[in-house]
PDBQT receptor file of N, H, CA, C and O in Angstrom, charges set to zero:
ATOM      1  N   MET A   1       3.312  -6.946  15.857  1.00  0.00    +0.000 N 
ATOM      2  CA  MET A   1       2.080  -6.261  16.154  1.00  0.00    +0.000 C 
ATOM      3  C   MET A   1       1.834  -5.213  15.074  1.00  0.00    +0.000 C 
ATOM      4  O   MET A   1       2.753  -4.817  14.357  1.00  0.00    +0.000 OA
ATOM      5  N   ALA A   2       0.616  -4.783  14.972  1.00  0.00    +0.000 N 
ATOM      6  H   ALA A   2      -0.130  -5.106  15.554  1.00  0.00    +0.000 HD
ATOM      7  CA  ALA A   2       0.240  -3.770  13.990  1.00  0.00    +0.000 C 
ATOM      8  C   ALA A   2      -0.690  -2.762  14.651  1.00  0.00    +0.000 C 
ATOM      9  O   ALA A   2      -1.025  -2.875  15.830  1.00  0.00    +0.000 OA
ATOM     10  N   TYR A   3      -1.090  -1.796  13.879  1.00  0.00    +0.000 N 
ATOM     11  H   TYR A   3      -0.818  -1.704  12.921  1.00  0.00    +0.000 HD
ATOM     12  CA  TYR A   3      -2.011  -0.771  14.351  1.00  0.00    +0.000 C 
ATOM     13  C   TYR A   3      -3.317  -0.860  13.590  1.00  0.00    +0.000 C 
ATOM     14  O   TYR A   3      -3.393  -1.479  12.529  1.00  0.00    +0.000 OA
ATOM     15  N   GLN A   4      -4.353  -0.229  14.149  1.00  0.00    +0.000 N 
ATOM     16  H   GLN A   4      -4.291   0.274  15.011  1.00  0.00    +0.000 HD
ATOM     17  CA  GLN A   4      -5.640  -0.160  13.477  1.00  0.00    +0.000 C 
ATOM     18  C   GLN A   4      -6.194   1.249  13.618  1.00  0.00    +0.000 C 
ATOM     19  O   GLN A   4      -5.862   1.970  14.558  1.00  0.00    +0.000 OA
ATOM     20  N   ILE A   5      -7.037   1.626  12.677  1.00  0.00    +0.000 N 
ATOM     21  H   ILE A   5      -7.307   1.040  11.913  1.00  0.00    +0.000 HD
ATOM     22  CA  ILE A   5      -7.692   2.926  12.712  1.00  0.00    +0.000 C 
ATOM     23  C   ILE A   5      -9.103   2.716  13.240  1.00  0.00    +0.000 C 
ATOM     24  O   ILE A   5      -9.853   1.884  12.730  1.00  0.00    +0.000 OA
ATOM     25  N   MET A   6      -9.451   3.476  14.260  1.00  0.00    +0.000 N 
ATOM     26  H   MET A   6      -8.842   4.152  14.675  1.00  0.00    +0.000 HD
ATOM     27  CA  MET A   6     -10.783   3.396  14.846  1.00  0.00    +0.000 C 
ATOM     28  C   MET A   6     -11.762   4.116  13.914  1.00  0.00    +0.000 C 
ATOM     29  O   MET A   6     -11.702   5.337  13.770  1.00  0.00    +0.000 OA
ATOM     30  N   LYS A   7     -12.651   3.366  13.293  1.00  0.00    +0.000 N 
ATOM     31  H   LYS A   7     -12.700   2.374  13.411  1.00  0.00    +0.000 HD
ATOM     32  CA  LYS A   7     -13.549   3.908  12.278  1.00  0.00    +0.000 C 
ATOM     33  C   LYS A   7     -14.428   5.032  12.789  1.00  0.00    +0.000 C 
ATOM     34  O   LYS A   7     -14.734   5.967  12.049  1.00  0.00    +0.000 OA
ATOM     35  N   ASP A   8     -14.836   4.951  14.043  1.00  0.00    +0.000 N 
ATOM     36  H   ASP A   8     -14.587   4.191  14.644  1.00  0.00    +0.000 HD
ATOM     37  CA  ASP A   8     -15.721   5.981  14.582  1.00  0.00    +0.000 C 
ATOM     38  C   ASP A   8     -14.986   7.300  14.856  1.00  0.00    +0.000 C 
ATOM     39  O   ASP A   8     -15.632   8.332  15.042  1.00  0.00    +0.000 OA
ATOM     40  N   LEU A   9     -13.664   7.282  14.882  1.00  0.00    +0.000 N 
ATOM     41  H   LEU A   9     -13.140   6.444  14.731  1.00  0.00    +0.000 HD
ATOM     42  CA  LEU A   9     -12.876   8.499  15.102  1.00  0.00    +0.000 C 
ATOM     43  C   LEU A   9     -12.234   9.030  13.824  1.00  0.00    +0.000 C 
ATOM     44  O   LEU A   9     -11.825  10.189  13.774  1.00  0.00    +0.000 OA
ATOM     45  N   CYS A  10     -12.144   8.202  12.805  1.00  0.00    +0.000 N 
ATOM     46  H   CYS A  10     -12.476   7.260  12.846  1.00  0.00    +0.000 HD
ATOM     47  CA  CYS A  10     -11.491   8.600  11.551  1.00  0.00    +0.000 C 
ATOM     48  C   CYS A  10     -12.351   9.630  10.819  1.00  0.00    +0.000 C 
ATOM     49  O   CYS A  10     -13.542   9.414  10.597  1.00  0.00    +0.000 OA
ATOM     50  N   THR A  11     -11.728  10.753  10.446  1.00  0.00    +0.000 N 
ATOM     51  H   THR A  11     -10.760  10.928  10.626  1.00  0.00    +0.000 HD
ATOM     52  CA  THR A  11     -12.432  11.803   9.712  1.00  0.00    +0.000 C 
ATOM     53  C   THR A  11     -12.220  11.677   8.206  1.00  0.00    +0.000 C 
ATOM     54  O   THR A  11     -12.720  12.502   7.442  1.00  0.00    +0.000 OA
ATOM     55  N   ALA A  12     -11.491  10.662   7.775  1.00  0.00    +0.000 N 
ATOM     56  H   ALA A  12     -11.085   9.991   8.396  1.00  0.00    +0.000 HD
ATOM     57  CA  ALA A  12     -11.190  10.409   6.367  1.00  0.00    +0.000 C 
ATOM     58  C   ALA A  12     -10.408  11.557   5.739  1.00  0.00    +0.000 C 
ATOM     59  O   ALA A  12     -10.560  11.838   4.550  1.00  0.00    +0.000 OA
ATOM     60  N   CYS A  13      -9.579  12.216   6.528  1.00  0.00    +0.000 N 
ATOM     61  H   CYS A  13      -9.456  11.988   7.494  1.00  0.00    +0.000 HD
ATOM     62  CA  CYS A  13      -8.783  13.338   6.006  1.00  0.00    +0.000 C 
ATOM     63  C   CYS A  13      -7.687  12.854   5.069  1.00  0.00    +0.000 C 
ATOM     64  O   CYS A  13      -7.283  13.582   4.163  1.00  0.00    +0.000 OA
ATOM     65  N   GLY A  14      -7.197  11.624   5.278  1.00  0.00    +0.000 N 
ATOM     66  H   GLY A  14      -7.525  11.033   6.015  1.00  0.00    +0.000 HD
ATOM     67  CA  GLY A  14      -6.185  11.051   4.409  1.00  0.00    +0.000 C 
ATOM     68  C   GLY A  14      -4.751  11.404   4.761  1.00  0.00    +0.000 C 
ATOM     69  O   GLY A  14      -3.835  11.016   4.036  1.00  0.00    +0.000 OA
ATOM     70  N   ASP A  15      -4.527  12.124   5.845  1.00  0.00    +0.000 N 
ATOM     71  H   ASP A  15      -5.271  12.440   6.434  1.00  0.00    +0.000 HD
ATOM     72  CA  ASP A  15      -3.165  12.519   6.229  1.00  0.00    +0.000 C 
ATOM     73  C   ASP A  15      -2.273  11.321   6.537  1.00  0.00    +0.000 C 
ATOM     74  O   ASP A  15      -1.060  11.389   6.338  1.00  0.00    +0.000 OA
ATOM     75  N   CYS A  16      -2.848  10.242   7.012  1.00  0.00    +0.000 N 
ATOM     76  H   CYS A  16      -3.833  10.186   7.174  1.00  0.00    +0.000 HD
ATOM     77  CA  CYS A  16      -2.067   9.069   7.406  1.00  0.00    +0.000 C 
ATOM     78  C   CYS A  16      -1.552   8.274   6.210  1.00  0.00    +0.000 C 
ATOM     79  O   CYS A  16      -0.478   7.677   6.283  1.00  0.00    +0.000 OA
ATOM     80  N   GLU A  17      -2.297   8.260   5.122  1.00  0.00    +0.000 N 
ATOM     81  H   GLU A  17      -3.170   8.745   5.063  1.00  0.00    +0.000 HD
ATOM     82  CA  GLU A  17      -1.936   7.414   3.973  1.00  0.00    +0.000 C 
ATOM     83  C   GLU A  17      -0.544   7.724   3.412  1.00  0.00    +0.000 C 
ATOM     84  O   GLU A  17       0.259   6.801   3.278  1.00  0.00    +0.000 OA
ATOM     85  N   PRO A  18      -0.223   8.972   3.079  1.00  0.00    +0.000 N 
ATOM     86  CA  PRO A  18       1.118   9.228   2.528  1.00  0.00    +0.000 C 
ATOM     87  C   PRO A  18       2.225   9.136   3.577  1.00  0.00    +0.000 C 
ATOM     88  O   PRO A  18       3.399   9.029   3.223  1.00  0.00    +0.000 OA
ATOM     89  N   ALA A  19       1.871   9.177   4.852  1.00  0.00    +0.000 N 
ATOM     90  H   ALA A  19       0.917   9.264   5.140  1.00  0.00    +0.000 HD
ATOM     91  CA  ALA A  19       2.872   9.092   5.923  1.00  0.00    +0.000 C 
ATOM     92  C   ALA A  19       3.369   7.669   6.143  1.00  0.00    +0.000 C 
ATOM     93  O   ALA A  19       4.427   7.474   6.741  1.00  0.00    +0.000 OA
ATOM     94  N   CYS A  20       2.626   6.676   5.672  1.00  0.00    +0.000 N 
ATOM     95  H   CYS A  20       1.767   6.835   5.187  1.00  0.00    +0.000 HD
ATOM     96  CA  CYS A  20       2.968   5.274   5.911  1.00  0.00    +0.000 C 
ATOM     97  C   CYS A  20       4.077   4.800   4.966  1.00  0.00    +0.000 C 
ATOM     98  O   CYS A  20       3.871   4.740   3.754  1.00  0.00    +0.000 OA
ATOM     99  N   PRO A  21       5.247   4.463   5.512  1.00  0.00    +0.000 N 
ATOM    100  CA  PRO A  21       6.355   4.040   4.648  1.00  0.00    +0.000 C 
ATOM    101  C   PRO A  21       6.156   2.665   3.999  1.00  0.00    +0.000 C 
ATOM    102  O   PRO A  21       6.827   2.349   3.016  1.00  0.00    +0.000 OA
ATOM    103  N   THR A  22       5.247   1.845   4.534  1.00  0.00    +0.000 N 
ATOM    104  H   THR A  22       4.702   2.102   5.333  1.00  0.00    +0.000 HD
ATOM    105  CA  THR A  22       5.015   0.522   3.956  1.00  0.00    +0.000 C 
ATOM    106  C   THR A  22       3.798   0.491   3.037  1.00  0.00    +0.000 C 
ATOM    107  O   THR A  22       3.487  -0.553   2.465  1.00  0.00    +0.000 OA
ATOM    108  N   GLY A  23       3.110   1.614   2.887  1.00  0.00    +0.000 N 
ATOM    109  H   GLY A  23       3.363   2.462   3.351  1.00  0.00    +0.000 HD
ATOM    110  CA  GLY A  23       1.922   1.655   2.031  1.00  0.00    +0.000 C 
ATOM    111  C   GLY A  23       0.781   0.813   2.572  1.00  0.00    +0.000 C 
ATOM    112  O   GLY A  23      -0.030   0.286   1.810  1.00  0.00    +0.000 OA
ATOM    113  N   SER A  24       0.721   0.689   3.895  1.00  0.00    +0.000 N 
ATOM    114  H   SER A  24       1.380   1.117   4.514  1.00  0.00    +0.000 HD
ATOM    115  CA  SER A  24      -0.276  -0.180   4.527  1.00  0.00    +0.000 C 
ATOM    116  C   SER A  24      -1.613   0.495   4.781  1.00  0.00    +0.000 C 
ATOM    117  O   SER A  24      -2.553  -0.161   5.229  1.00  0.00    +0.000 OA
ATOM    118  N   ILE A  25      -1.722   1.778   4.509  1.00  0.00    +0.000 N 
ATOM    119  H   ILE A  25      -0.958   2.311   4.145  1.00  0.00    +0.000 HD
ATOM    120  CA  ILE A  25      -2.955   2.514   4.796  1.00  0.00    +0.000 C 
ATOM    121  C   ILE A  25      -3.639   2.892   3.491  1.00  0.00    +0.000 C 
ATOM    122  O   ILE A  25      -3.006   3.363   2.546  1.00  0.00    +0.000 OA
ATOM    123  N   GLY A  26      -4.961   2.670   3.464  1.00  0.00    +0.000 N 
ATOM    124  H   GLY A  26      -5.475   2.287   4.231  1.00  0.00    +0.000 HD
ATOM    125  CA  GLY A  26      -5.736   3.022   2.280  1.00  0.00    +0.000 C 
ATOM    126  C   GLY A  26      -7.192   3.244   2.634  1.00  0.00    +0.000 C 
ATOM    127  O   GLY A  26      -7.627   2.891   3.730  1.00  0.00    +0.000 OA
ATOM    128  N   PRO A  27      -7.951   3.828   1.712  1.00  0.00    +0.000 N 
ATOM    129  CA  PRO A  27      -9.368   4.066   1.963  1.00  0.00    +0.000 C 
ATOM    130  C   PRO A  27     -10.145   2.751   2.061  1.00  0.00    +0.000 C 
ATOM    131  O   PRO A  27      -9.858   1.774   1.370  1.00  0.00    +0.000 OA
ATOM    132  N   ALA A  28     -11.141   2.773   2.951  1.00  0.00    +0.000 N 
ATOM    133  H   ALA A  28     -11.374   3.568   3.513  1.00  0.00    +0.000 HD
ATOM    134  CA  ALA A  28     -11.988   1.593   3.143  1.00  0.00    +0.000 C 
ATOM    135  C   ALA A  28     -13.345   2.019   3.683  1.00  0.00    +0.000 C 
ATOM    136  O   ALA A  28     -13.459   2.437   4.835  1.00  0.00    +0.000 OA
ATOM    137  N   LYS A  29     -14.361   1.912   2.855  1.00  0.00    +0.000 N 
ATOM    138  H   LYS A  29     -14.268   1.572   1.919  1.00  0.00    +0.000 HD
ATOM    139  CA  LYS A  29     -15.737   2.201   3.263  1.00  0.00    +0.000 C 
ATOM    140  C   LYS A  29     -15.901   3.604   3.843  1.00  0.00    +0.000 C 
ATOM    141  O   LYS A  29     -16.521   3.773   4.894  1.00  0.00    +0.000 OA
ATOM    142  N   GLY A  30     -15.359   4.589   3.178  1.00  0.00    +0.000 N 
ATOM    143  H   GLY A  30     -14.856   4.452   2.325  1.00  0.00    +0.000 HD
ATOM    144  CA  GLY A  30     -15.547   5.973   3.574  1.00  0.00    +0.000 C 
ATOM    145  C   GLY A  30     -14.571   6.510   4.599  1.00  0.00    +0.000 C 
ATOM    146  O   GLY A  30     -14.570   7.709   4.880  1.00  0.00    +0.000 OA
ATOM    147  N   VAL A  31     -13.743   5.649   5.160  1.00  0.00    +0.000 N 
ATOM    148  H   VAL A  31     -13.745   4.675   4.931  1.00  0.00    +0.000 HD
ATOM    149  CA  VAL A  31     -12.699   6.064   6.104  1.00  0.00    +0.000 C 
ATOM    150  C   VAL A  31     -11.394   5.414   5.663  1.00  0.00    +0.000 C 
ATOM    151  O   VAL A  31     -11.288   4.964   4.522  1.00  0.00    +0.000 OA
ATOM    152  N   TYR A  32     -10.412   5.357   6.534  1.00  0.00    +0.000 N 
ATOM    153  H   TYR A  32     -10.498   5.723   7.461  1.00  0.00    +0.000 HD
ATOM    154  CA  TYR A  32      -9.143   4.715   6.194  1.00  0.00    +0.000 C 
ATOM    155  C   TYR A  32      -8.930   3.486   7.074  1.00  0.00    +0.000 C 
ATOM    156  O   TYR A  32      -9.464   3.396   8.179  1.00  0.00    +0.000 OA
ATOM    157  N   ALA A  33      -8.144   2.546   6.566  1.00  0.00    +0.000 N 
ATOM    158  H   ALA A  33      -7.709   2.619   5.668  1.00  0.00    +0.000 HD
ATOM    159  CA  ALA A  33      -7.848   1.314   7.296  1.00  0.00    +0.000 C 
ATOM    160  C   ALA A  33      -6.389   0.950   7.095  1.00  0.00    +0.000 C 
ATOM    161  O   ALA A  33      -5.762   1.345   6.113  1.00  0.00    +0.000 OA
ATOM    162  N   ILE A  34      -5.858   0.187   8.047  1.00  0.00    +0.000 N 
ATOM    163  H   ILE A  34      -6.368  -0.134   8.845  1.00  0.00    +0.000 HD
ATOM    164  CA  ILE A  34      -4.474  -0.268   7.993  1.00  0.00    +0.000 C 
ATOM    165  C   ILE A  34      -4.460  -1.758   7.688  1.00  0.00    +0.000 C 
ATOM    166  O   ILE A  34      -5.151  -2.540   8.341  1.00  0.00    +0.000 OA
ATOM    167  N   ASN A  35      -3.676  -2.146   6.701  1.00  0.00    +0.000 N 
ATOM    168  H   ASN A  35      -3.114  -1.512   6.170  1.00  0.00    +0.000 HD
ATOM    169  CA  ASN A  35      -3.506  -3.559   6.366  1.00  0.00    +0.000 C 
ATOM    170  C   ASN A  35      -2.556  -4.154   7.415  1.00  0.00    +0.000 C 
ATOM    171  O   ASN A  35      -1.360  -3.860   7.412  1.00  0.00    +0.000 OA
ATOM    172  N   THR A  36      -3.080  -4.967   8.286  1.00  0.00    +0.000 N 
ATOM    173  H   THR A  36      -4.051  -5.206   8.289  1.00  0.00    +0.000 HD
ATOM    174  CA  THR A  36      -2.288  -5.533   9.382  1.00  0.00    +0.000 C 
ATOM    175  C   THR A  36      -1.254  -6.543   8.900  1.00  0.00    +0.000 C 
ATOM    176  O   THR A  36      -0.325  -6.874   9.637  1.00  0.00    +0.000 OA
ATOM    177  N   ASP A  37      -1.403  -7.033   7.680  1.00  0.00    +0.000 N 
ATOM    178  H   ASP A  37      -2.157  -6.764   7.081  1.00  0.00    +0.000 HD
ATOM    179  CA  ASP A  37      -0.421  -7.971   7.140  1.00  0.00    +0.000 C 
ATOM    180  C   ASP A  37       0.881  -7.277   6.754  1.00  0.00    +0.000 C 
ATOM    181  O   ASP A  37       1.939  -7.906   6.759  1.00  0.00    +0.000 OA
ATOM    182  N   THR A  38       0.818  -6.003   6.425  1.00  0.00    +0.000 N 
ATOM    183  H   THR A  38      -0.042  -5.492   6.422  1.00  0.00    +0.000 HD
ATOM    184  CA  THR A  38       2.014  -5.278   5.991  1.00  0.00    +0.000 C 
ATOM    185  C   THR A  38       2.477  -4.210   6.968  1.00  0.00    +0.000 C 
ATOM    186  O   THR A  38       3.600  -3.722   6.843  1.00  0.00    +0.000 OA
ATOM    187  N   CYS A  39       1.657  -3.831   7.931  1.00  0.00    +0.000 N 
ATOM    188  H   CYS A  39       0.744  -4.227   8.033  1.00  0.00    +0.000 HD
ATOM    189  CA  CYS A  39       2.047  -2.827   8.933  1.00  0.00    +0.000 C 
ATOM    190  C   CYS A  39       3.120  -3.415   9.848  1.00  0.00    +0.000 C 
ATOM    191  O   CYS A  39       2.941  -4.481  10.437  1.00  0.00    +0.000 OA
ATOM    192  N   ASN A  40       4.233  -2.701   9.954  1.00  0.00    +0.000 N 
ATOM    193  H   ASN A  40       4.379  -1.835   9.475  1.00  0.00    +0.000 HD
ATOM    194  CA  ASN A  40       5.306  -3.169  10.839  1.00  0.00    +0.000 C 
ATOM    195  C   ASN A  40       5.644  -2.122  11.909  1.00  0.00    +0.000 C 
ATOM    196  O   ASN A  40       6.737  -2.131  12.476  1.00  0.00    +0.000 OA
ATOM    197  N   GLU A  41       4.695  -1.225  12.171  1.00  0.00    +0.000 N 
ATOM    198  H   GLU A  41       3.807  -1.218  11.710  1.00  0.00    +0.000 HD
ATOM    199  CA  GLU A  41       4.859  -0.164  13.166  1.00  0.00    +0.000 C 
ATOM    200  C   GLU A  41       6.040   0.745  12.828  1.00  0.00    +0.000 C 
ATOM    201  O   GLU A  41       6.627   1.353  13.723  1.00  0.00    +0.000 OA
ATOM    202  N   CYS A  42       6.388   0.841  11.566  1.00  0.00    +0.000 N 
ATOM    203  H   CYS A  42       5.911   0.347  10.839  1.00  0.00    +0.000 HD
ATOM    204  CA  CYS A  42       7.505   1.662  11.078  1.00  0.00    +0.000 C 
ATOM    205  C   CYS A  42       8.835   1.215  11.668  1.00  0.00    +0.000 C 
ATOM    206  O   CYS A  42       9.761   2.013  11.811  1.00  0.00    +0.000 OA
ATOM    207  N   ASP A  43       8.922  -0.059  12.007  1.00  0.00    +0.000 N 
ATOM    208  H   ASP A  43       8.170  -0.708  11.891  1.00  0.00    +0.000 HD
ATOM    209  CA  ASP A  43      10.151  -0.612  12.559  1.00  0.00    +0.000 C 
ATOM    210  C   ASP A  43      11.294  -0.434  11.569  1.00  0.00    +0.000 C 
ATOM    211  O   ASP A  43      11.188  -0.849  10.415  1.00  0.00    +0.000 OA
ATOM    212  N   GLY A  44      12.362   0.169  12.004  1.00  0.00    +0.000 N 
ATOM    213  H   GLY A  44      12.448   0.506  12.942  1.00  0.00    +0.000 HD
ATOM    214  CA  GLY A  44      13.499   0.434  11.148  1.00  0.00    +0.000 C 
ATOM    215  C   GLY A  44      13.382   1.725  10.362  1.00  0.00    +0.000 C 
ATOM    216  O   GLY A  44      14.350   2.165   9.742  1.00  0.00    +0.000 OA
ATOM    217  N   GLU A  45      12.209   2.333  10.381  1.00  0.00    +0.000 N 
ATOM    218  H   GLU A  45      11.422   1.976  10.885  1.00  0.00    +0.000 HD
ATOM    219  CA  GLU A  45      11.970   3.581   9.659  1.00  0.00    +0.000 C 
ATOM    220  C   GLU A  45      11.993   4.784  10.594  1.00  0.00    +0.000 C 
ATOM    221  O   GLU A  45      12.500   5.850  10.245  1.00  0.00    +0.000 OA
ATOM    222  N   SER A  46      11.431   4.595  11.795  1.00  0.00    +0.000 N 
ATOM    223  H   SER A  46      11.019   3.729  12.079  1.00  0.00    +0.000 HD
ATOM    224  CA  SER A  46      11.239   5.712  12.708  1.00  0.00    +0.000 C 
ATOM    225  C   SER A  46      11.099   5.199  14.133  1.00  0.00    +0.000 C 
ATOM    226  O   SER A  46      10.891   4.007  14.359  1.00  0.00    +0.000 OA
ATOM    227  N   ASP A  47      11.217   6.113  15.091  1.00  0.00    +0.000 N 
ATOM    228  H   ASP A  47      11.386   7.081  14.907  1.00  0.00    +0.000 HD
ATOM    229  CA  ASP A  47      11.060   5.744  16.494  1.00  0.00    +0.000 C 
ATOM    230  C   ASP A  47       9.612   5.453  16.855  1.00  0.00    +0.000 C 
ATOM    231  O   ASP A  47       9.347   4.717  17.806  1.00  0.00    +0.000 OA
ATOM    232  N   MET A  48       8.671   6.021  16.106  1.00  0.00    +0.000 N 
ATOM    233  H   MET A  48       8.886   6.618  15.334  1.00  0.00    +0.000 HD
ATOM    234  CA  MET A  48       7.253   5.776  16.365  1.00  0.00    +0.000 C 
ATOM    235  C   MET A  48       6.506   5.694  15.044  1.00  0.00    +0.000 C 
ATOM    236  O   MET A  48       6.976   6.219  14.034  1.00  0.00    +0.000 OA
ATOM    237  N   PRO A  49       5.345   5.041  15.037  1.00  0.00    +0.000 N 
ATOM    238  CA  PRO A  49       4.576   4.928  13.801  1.00  0.00    +0.000 C 
ATOM    239  C   PRO A  49       4.253   6.306  13.214  1.00  0.00    +0.000 C 
ATOM    240  O   PRO A  49       3.743   7.185  13.909  1.00  0.00    +0.000 OA
ATOM    241  N   GLN A  50       4.553   6.476  11.948  1.00  0.00    +0.000 N 
ATOM    242  H   GLN A  50       4.967   5.762  11.383  1.00  0.00    +0.000 HD
ATOM    243  CA  GLN A  50       4.352   7.753  11.283  1.00  0.00    +0.000 C 
ATOM    244  C   GLN A  50       2.884   8.129  11.138  1.00  0.00    +0.000 C 
ATOM    245  O   GLN A  50       2.555   9.314  11.094  1.00  0.00    +0.000 OA
ATOM    246  N   CYS A  51       2.005   7.152  11.063  1.00  0.00    +0.000 N 
ATOM    247  H   CYS A  51       2.272   6.189  11.099  1.00  0.00    +0.000 HD
ATOM    248  CA  CYS A  51       0.576   7.444  10.940  1.00  0.00    +0.000 C 
ATOM    249  C   CYS A  51       0.052   8.158  12.185  1.00  0.00    +0.000 C 
ATOM    250  O   CYS A  51      -0.788   9.053  12.086  1.00  0.00    +0.000 OA
ATOM    251  N   ILE A  52       0.546   7.764  13.345  1.00  0.00    +0.000 N 
ATOM    252  H   ILE A  52       1.229   7.038  13.426  1.00  0.00    +0.000 HD
ATOM    253  CA  ILE A  52       0.120   8.413  14.586  1.00  0.00    +0.000 C 
ATOM    254  C   ILE A  52       0.575   9.864  14.603  1.00  0.00    +0.000 C 
ATOM    255  O   ILE A  52      -0.163  10.746  15.042  1.00  0.00    +0.000 OA
ATOM    256  N   ASP A  53       1.789  10.111  14.125  1.00  0.00    +0.000 N 
ATOM    257  H   ASP A  53       2.389   9.394  13.769  1.00  0.00    +0.000 HD
ATOM    258  CA  ASP A  53       2.303  11.483  14.024  1.00  0.00    +0.000 C 
ATOM    259  C   ASP A  53       1.446  12.328  13.089  1.00  0.00    +0.000 C 
ATOM    260  O   ASP A  53       1.216  13.508  13.355  1.00  0.00    +0.000 OA
ATOM    261  N   ALA A  54       0.973  11.739  12.003  1.00  0.00    +0.000 N 
ATOM    262  H   ALA A  54       1.159  10.780  11.786  1.00  0.00    +0.000 HD
ATOM    263  CA  ALA A  54       0.217  12.472  10.990  1.00  0.00    +0.000 C 
ATOM    264  C   ALA A  54      -1.243  12.690  11.375  1.00  0.00    +0.000 C 
ATOM    265  O   ALA A  54      -1.864  13.653  10.925  1.00  0.00    +0.000 OA
ATOM    266  N   CYS A  55      -1.793  11.811  12.197  1.00  0.00    +0.000 N 
ATOM    267  H   CYS A  55      -1.289  11.029  12.563  1.00  0.00    +0.000 HD
ATOM    268  CA  CYS A  55      -3.219  11.871  12.549  1.00  0.00    +0.000 C 
ATOM    269  C   CYS A  55      -3.494  12.972  13.558  1.00  0.00    +0.000 C 
ATOM    270  O   CYS A  55      -2.796  13.094  14.565  1.00  0.00    +0.000 OA
ATOM    271  N   MET A  56      -4.517  13.772  13.281  1.00  0.00    +0.000 N 
ATOM    272  H   MET A  56      -5.083  13.672  12.463  1.00  0.00    +0.000 HD
ATOM    273  CA  MET A  56      -4.897  14.883  14.163  1.00  0.00    +0.000 C 
ATOM    274  C   MET A  56      -5.930  14.461  15.220  1.00  0.00    +0.000 C 
ATOM    275  O   MET A  56      -6.222  15.229  16.137  1.00  0.00    +0.000 OA
ATOM    276  N   GLU A  57      -6.476  13.265  15.099  1.00  0.00    +0.000 N 
ATOM    277  H   GLU A  57      -6.239  12.641  14.354  1.00  0.00    +0.000 HD
ATOM    278  CA  GLU A  57      -7.496  12.786  16.033  1.00  0.00    +0.000 C 
ATOM    279  C   GLU A  57      -6.871  11.915  17.118  1.00  0.00    +0.000 C 
ATOM    280  O   GLU A  57      -6.348  10.840  16.821  1.00  0.00    +0.000 OA
ATOM    281  N   ASP A  58      -6.918  12.357  18.348  1.00  0.00    +0.000 N 
ATOM    282  H   ASP A  58      -7.343  13.229  18.589  1.00  0.00    +0.000 HD
ATOM    283  CA  ASP A  58      -6.377  11.570  19.466  1.00  0.00    +0.000 C 
ATOM    284  C   ASP A  58      -7.111  10.242  19.594  1.00  0.00    +0.000 C 
ATOM    285  O   ASP A  58      -8.342  10.196  19.595  1.00  0.00    +0.000 OA
ATOM    286  N   GLY A  59      -6.347   9.171  19.702  1.00  0.00    +0.000 N 
ATOM    287  H   GLY A  59      -5.348   9.208  19.702  1.00  0.00    +0.000 HD
ATOM    288  CA  GLY A  59      -6.924   7.839  19.903  1.00  0.00    +0.000 C 
ATOM    289  C   GLY A  59      -7.471   7.196  18.658  1.00  0.00    +0.000 C 
ATOM    290  O   GLY A  59      -8.073   6.126  18.741  1.00  0.00    +0.000 OA
ATOM    291  N   CYS A  60      -7.286   7.804  17.511  1.00  0.00    +0.000 N 
ATOM    292  H   CYS A  60      -6.797   8.673  17.443  1.00  0.00    +0.000 HD
ATOM    293  CA  CYS A  60      -7.828   7.252  16.265  1.00  0.00    +0.000 C 
ATOM    294  C   CYS A  60      -7.028   6.047  15.797  1.00  0.00    +0.000 C 
ATOM    295  O   CYS A  60      -7.601   5.085  15.285  1.00  0.00    +0.000 OA
ATOM    296  N   ILE A  61      -5.702   6.089  15.968  1.00  0.00    +0.000 N 
ATOM    297  H   ILE A  61      -5.237   6.870  16.384  1.00  0.00    +0.000 HD
ATOM    298  CA  ILE A  61      -4.844   4.987  15.532  1.00  0.00    +0.000 C 
ATOM    299  C   ILE A  61      -4.241   4.334  16.776  1.00  0.00    +0.000 C 
ATOM    300  O   ILE A  61      -3.509   4.965  17.538  1.00  0.00    +0.000 OA
ATOM    301  N   VAL A  62      -4.566   3.065  16.957  1.00  0.00    +0.000 N 
ATOM    302  H   VAL A  62      -5.161   2.553  16.338  1.00  0.00    +0.000 HD
ATOM    303  CA  VAL A  62      -4.184   2.355  18.176  1.00  0.00    +0.000 C 
ATOM    304  C   VAL A  62      -3.568   0.995  17.851  1.00  0.00    +0.000 C 
ATOM    305  O   VAL A  62      -3.836   0.430  16.791  1.00  0.00    +0.000 OA
ATOM    306  N   PRO A  63      -2.740   0.465  18.764  1.00  0.00    +0.000 N 
ATOM    307  CA  PRO A  63      -2.194  -0.884  18.542  1.00  0.00    +0.000 C 
ATOM    308  C   PRO A  63      -3.294  -1.924  18.655  1.00  0.00    +0.000 C 
ATOM    309  O   PRO A  63      -4.274  -1.748  19.379  1.00  0.00    +0.000 OA
ATOM    310  N   ILE A  64      -3.109  -2.998  17.929  1.00  0.00    +0.000 N 
ATOM    311  H   ILE A  64      -2.313  -3.142  17.341  1.00  0.00    +0.000 HD
ATOM    312  CA  ILE A  64      -4.082  -4.100  17.999  1.00  0.00    +0.000 C 
ATOM    313  C   ILE A  64      -3.760  -4.955  19.191  1.00  0.00    +0.000 C 
ATOM    314  O   ILE A  64      -4.450  -5.942  19.447  1.00  0.00    +0.000 OA
TER     315      ILE A  64
């Protein structure tokens, strides 16, 4: 499974991009997006996805 960024909640702050250990997050059309092909939910890296920890907007990053 992977995560996605809800475009209507993303403020494009960019805090999630450097937090991603797989480099799966990048800018897309004025906000940020997660590449679902490379997102592994930080499995083996952390107990929870690092992007969720970094994001200040509740509900912005959700499982697909």
